[in-house]
MARKOLTI-108226 format. One line per 2 residues: number of its first residue (from 1); for each residue x negated, y negated, z negated of N, C-alpha, C, O. Coordinates in steps of 0.2 Angstrom, whole numbers, plus 5000, padded with zeros to 4 digits. Layout:
! residues N
NUM> X:Y:Z:X:Y:Z:X:Y:Z:X:Y:Z  ...
//
This chain:
! residues 70
1> 4562:4436:4556:4560:4441:4551:4566:4443:4546:4570:4438:4546  4567:4448:4543:4573:4450:4540:4573:4447:4533:4579:4447:4530
3> 4567:4445:4530:4567:4442:4523:4566:4435:4523:4562:4432:4528  4569:4431:4519:4568:4424:4518:4561:4422:4516:4558:4417:4518
5> 4558:4426:4512:4552:4424:4509:4548:4431:4508:4550:4437:4508  4541:4430:4506:4537:4435:4505:4539:4439:4498:4539:4445:4498
7> 4542:4435:4493:4544:4437:4487:4550:4443:4488:4550:4448:4485  4555:4440:4493:4561:4444:4495:4558:4451:4499:4562:4456:4498
9> 4553:4450:4502:4550:4456:4506:4548:4461:4500:4550:4467:4500  4544:4458:4496:4541:4462:4490:4547:4466:4486:4546:4472:4485
11> 4552:4462:4485:4558:4465:4482:4562:4469:4486:4567:4473:4483  4561:4470:4492:4565:4474:4497:4572:4475:4496:4575:4480:4496
13> 4575:4469:4494:4582:4469:4494:4585:4473:4487:4591:4475:4487  4581:4473:4482:4583:4477:4476:4581:4483:4475:4581:4487:4470
15> 4578:4486:4482:4576:4494:4482:4568:4494:4482:4565:4499:4484  4565:4489:4479:4557:4490:4479:4555:4495:4475:4550:4498:4476
17> 4559:4497:4469:4557:4502:4464:4557:4509:4468:4553:4514:4466  4560:4509:4474:4560:4516:4478:4556:4516:4484:4553:4521:4485
19> 4555:4510:4487:4552:4509:4493:4545:4509:4492:4541:4513:4495  4542:4505:4487:4535:4505:4486:4532:4511:4484:4526:4512:4486
21> 4535:4514:4479:4531:4521:4477:4531:4526:4483:4527:4530:4484  4537:4526:4487:4537:4530:4493:4531:4529:4498:4528:4533:4500
23> 4530:4522:4499:4524:4520:4503:4517:4523:4500:4513:4526:4503  4517:4522:4493:4511:4523:4490:4510:4531:4490:4504:4534:4491
25> 4515:4534:4489:4514:4542:4489:4513:4544:4496:4508:4549:4497  4515:4541:4501:4514:4543:4508:4506:4542:4509:4503:4546:4512
27> 4504:4535:4507:4497:4534:4508:4493:4539:4505:4488:4541:4508  4494:4541:4499:4490:4545:4495:4490:4552:4498:4485:4555:4498
29> 4496:4555:4501:4495:4561:4504:4492:4561:4510:4488:4565:4511  4492:4555:4514:4488:4555:4521:4481:4554:4518:4476:4557:4522
31> 4479:4551:4514:4472:4550:4512:4469:4557:4509:4463:4559:4511  4473:4561:4506:4472:4568:4503:4471:4572:4510:4466:4576:4510
33> 4475:4572:4515:4474:4576:4521:4468:4574:4524:4464:4579:4526  4466:4568:4525:4460:4566:4529:4454:4568:4524:4449:4571:4527
35> 4454:4568:4518:4449:4570:4514:4448:4578:4514:4442:4580:4515  4453:4581:4513:4453:4589:4514:4450:4591:4521:4447:4595:4521
37> 4452:4587:4526:4449:4589:4533:4442:4588:4533:4439:4592:4536  4440:4583:4531:4432:4581:4531:4429:4586:4527:4424:4589:4529
39> 4431:4588:4521:4428:4594:4517:4428:4601:4521:4423:4604:4520  4434:4602:4524:4435:4608:4527:4429:4608:4533:4426:4613:4535
41> 4428:4603:4537:4424:4602:4542:4417:4603:4540:4413:4606:4543  4415:4600:4535:4408:4601:4531:4407:4608:4530:4402:4611:4531
43> 4412:4612:4527:4412:4618:4525:4411:4623:4531:4408:4628:4530  4415:4622:4536:4414:4625:4542:4407:4625:4546:4404:4630:4547
45> 4405:4619:4546:4398:4618:4549:4393:4621:4545:4388:4625:4547  4393:4621:4539:4388:4624:4534:4389:4632:4535:4383:4635:4536
47> 4395:4635:4536:4396:4642:4537:4393:4643:4544:4390:4649:4544  4394:4640:4549:4391:4641:4555:4384:4641:4556:4381:4645:4560
49> 4381:4636:4552:4374:4636:4552:4371:4642:4548:4367:4645:4551  4374:4644:4543:4372:4650:4539:4372:4656:4543:4368:4660:4542
51> 4378:4657:4547:4379:4663:4552:4374:4662:4558:4372:4668:4560  4372:4657:4560:4367:4657:4566:4360:4659:4563:4357:4663:4566
53> 4359:4656:4557:4352:4658:4554:4352:4665:4553:4347:4669:4554  4357:4669:4550:4358:4676:4548:4357:4680:4555:4353:4684:4555
55> 4360:4678:4560:4360:4682:4567:4353:4681:4570:4351:4685:4573  4350:4675:4568:4343:4674:4571:4338:4679:4567:4334:4683:4570
57> 4339:4679:4561:4335:4684:4556:4336:4692:4559:4331:4695:4559  4342:4693:4560:4344:4700:4563:4340:4701:4569:4336:4706:4569
59> 4340:4697:4574:4337:4697:4580:4330:4698:4579:4327:4703:4583  4326:4694:4575:4319:4695:4574:4318:4701:4571:4312:4704:4572
61> 4321:4703:4566:4320:4710:4563:4321:4715:4567:4317:4720:4566  4326:4715:4572:4327:4721:4577:4321:4721:4582:4319:4726:4584
63> 4318:4715:4584:4312:4714:4588:4307:4717:4585:4303:4721:4588  4305:4715:4578:4300:4718:4574:4300:4725:4574:4295:4729:4574
65> 4306:4728:4572:4307:4736:4572:4305:4739:4578:4302:4744:4578  4307:4736:4584:4306:4739:4590:4298:4739:4592:4296:4743:4595
67> 4295:4734:4590:4288:4733:4591:4284:4738:4586:4278:4741:4588  4286:4739:4580:4283:4744:4576:4284:4751:4578:4280:4755:4578
69> 4290:4753:4581:4291:4760:4584:4287:4761:4591:4286:4767:4592  4285:4756:4594:4282:4757:4601:4275:4759:4600:4272:4759:4605
//
């Protein structure tokens, strides 16, 4: 291992003030991306269900109009 102790690992050779916030920012950004993708997926599925219901209504209305005209 490159460090003599766990404390030395946490200190990162005096660069801990730069290294750990960089890791933290990276983790926050990755978490944000995952959350954003999940929200977008939910929105997409909701919109697709809405579109399918609207198209079904349009087909039923078109069929009903054809029956009335016949």
